[in-house]
N, C-alpha and C positions, 0 to 999 in steps of 0.2 A: 298891465295889458287888459285885464278883465274890466278894470274901472273905466279905461278909455273906451272899450267896446260898449260898456253900458251906456255911457254918455253919447256915443255915436248913435246907438240904436234909439235912445231917448230922443235925440235931435231929429232923427228920421221919422219917428212916430209923431212928433209934434208937427213936422212939416206936412206929413200925410193928412193928419186930422185937420190942420189949418187949411190946406189946399182943398180938401173935400168940402169943408164948410164955406170956403170962399166961392167954390163953384156953385154951391147951393144958393148963396146969397146974391150972386151976380145976376142982375136982371136979364142980361143978354143970354146967359146960359140957361136960365130958367125956362126959356121958350122950348128947349129941347127935352125938358123933364116933364113927364105926365103930371097934369094938375086936375084936381076934381072940379067939375063944373057944377052949376047950381043943381042940376038934376041928380048928379051922382051924390051930392052932399046929403040928400035925403036918406041915403043908405049907409052913411058913415057909422061904424060900430064904435062902442066905447072902448073896446080892446081890439088889438090886432096881433098878428104873429109874424115873426121873422125866423127863418131857419138857416143857420150858418154852420159850416164845417170848417174848422181852422186848426186842425191838429187835435191833440188830446182834449177831450171834452171837459175834463176836470178843470183845466186851466181856463178854457173859454167861458165855462159857467161861472167860475169865481170872479172873472173880470166883468162880465155883463151884468151880474147881480148888483154891482156897485152903482149902476147908473140910475139916476132919478127918472122915474117914468116906467122903468122895467118892473113889472109886477111879479114875474116868476120866470125861472129858467129851468128847463128840463133837459137832462143829458140823455142821449139815445142814439139811434142809428137811422140813417136815411140813404136812399139811392142804391139799394141793393136788390137782389133777386130772391133771397131766402126768406121765407116767412118766419116771423118770431125768432130772430137770431139771438143767440146768447152772446155775452161779452167775449167769452172764450172763442166762439166761432168767428166773430167779427175780427178778432185779433189774428186769425190765420190769414186774413187777406183774401179769402176765397168766396166770401158771401157777396162781394160787390158793394157793401155798405161803407159809409164814412161815419166816423164818430161825429155826431152833430148835436146842436143845441136848439131846442124850440124856445124862442124868446117871446114871452107874452108881455105886451107893452101897451101903454096908454098913448095913442097918437096925439093927444092934446098936450102931453107933457114932454114927449120925446118923438122926434120924427124918424121915419125910415132912413132918411138921409144921414141923420146923426148916428143911427145904428150901423150904417155902412161905414161911416168914418171910424167907428170903433172896430168894426170887423177888419178893416185894412190896417189897423194899428196893432191888434192883438197877435198878429202872426205875420210871417213872411209869405205873401201870396205868389212869390216867384219860385218857390221850392216845389218841385213836382213830386207828389206822393210821399211827402215827408214834412216834418217840422223838427229841426234840430236832430236829436238822436232818435226820435220816433219815426221809424221808417215803414212804409207800406201804403197801399192804396186807401186803407182805412183812415189815414191821416191827411188825405188830400184836401186841398182848398176848394170849397164849393159854396155856392149860394143857391138855395132851393127856393125859388120864387113861388108865392101864393097867388099872384095875379099878374096881369100884363104890366101894371104900373111898377111893381117891384122888379120885374124883368128888365124893363126899360131903364130904370134908375141904375140897376146893377151894371148893365152893359155900358151905360153912359159914363159912369165913374171909372170903370176899368179903362175905357178909351182915354178919358181925361188924364188919369194917372200915368198911363203909358206915354201919352203925348208930352206930359210934363217931365218924363224920365224921373219919376219919383224913386224908382228903384234902378239898380244897375242892370237888371235883367227884366224881361217882359213878364207881366202877370200871367199866371197859368190857371187862375181860378176858373172853375167850371160853373156856368150858370145853367141850372137845370130846373124843370118843373117839380114842384113839391107833389109827392104822391102819398107814400105811407111813412110815418115816423113811428119807430118802435122805441118806447121808453125803456131805458136800461133799468136794471133792478135797483132797489133802494140803496144798496151798497155804494152806487156811483152817484147818487144825488147829493148835492151839497158836500162833495167829497173833501174839498179843501178845508172848510170850516169844521168838519168832523175829525179831520186828521192833520192838523197843522204841523205836527212834529214828524210826520212821515217824510222820509228823505226826498221823494219827488216833490212833495208840497213845499218843503223847506228850501230846497236848492234850485227848483225850476219854477214853480208857480209863484212863490213869494216875491222873487225879484221882478217877475213880469207884472205882478199885481202892483208893486210899488211904482213901476214905470207908468203903468196905466193910470194910476191915481194922479200922477204929476201932469200927464197929458190932458186928462179930463177934469182937472180941478175946476170946481164951479158947477159941474154937471153930476156930482155924486150925491147919493142919499145922505151919507154921513160927511158933513163939512166941519 
């Protein structure tokens, strides 16, 4: 049963990633996605940032770090009201924060569209305030956009995935403006690689990472 569930989820992940990239490459759909004009191109940075919340940040960080063009991933907290929250405080679900990752990437090697494809693959965006056995508002699905282009792309793909009925239920991902990101303490940075034999890493993160590698084969740093 678990093996069948794994291959079902892998198939769904491949469908979602393929669908997103197809939407990106389709010329008719591109008209609805913000594009830099010549004037804007003068201000393109060599690095950019995407901020996603998709359940436990240990798992999200481990997967996004695999992608070619992603320079670094930082685990932390976003979207709350308490200043300088601790991990323990966020876990109570009373600070308003979501466990999130700041993903620093090179837009010349990987696009925001491709990062969104990964985002919608690494978790189930139809689960409200939870991912699997991790329950609470701190595990909510959220995209914290840094500019109007990111906001427009996020909303565009959510609409497309809902229209395509990629999931049995509607996507509940919240699209919110990026405000303050509080980096978690060092214990939580690169957690999976530091603790591969820890039960959560071994039985939750590792299977998800293996599925991720199959979906994004060809786009990984280590081939």
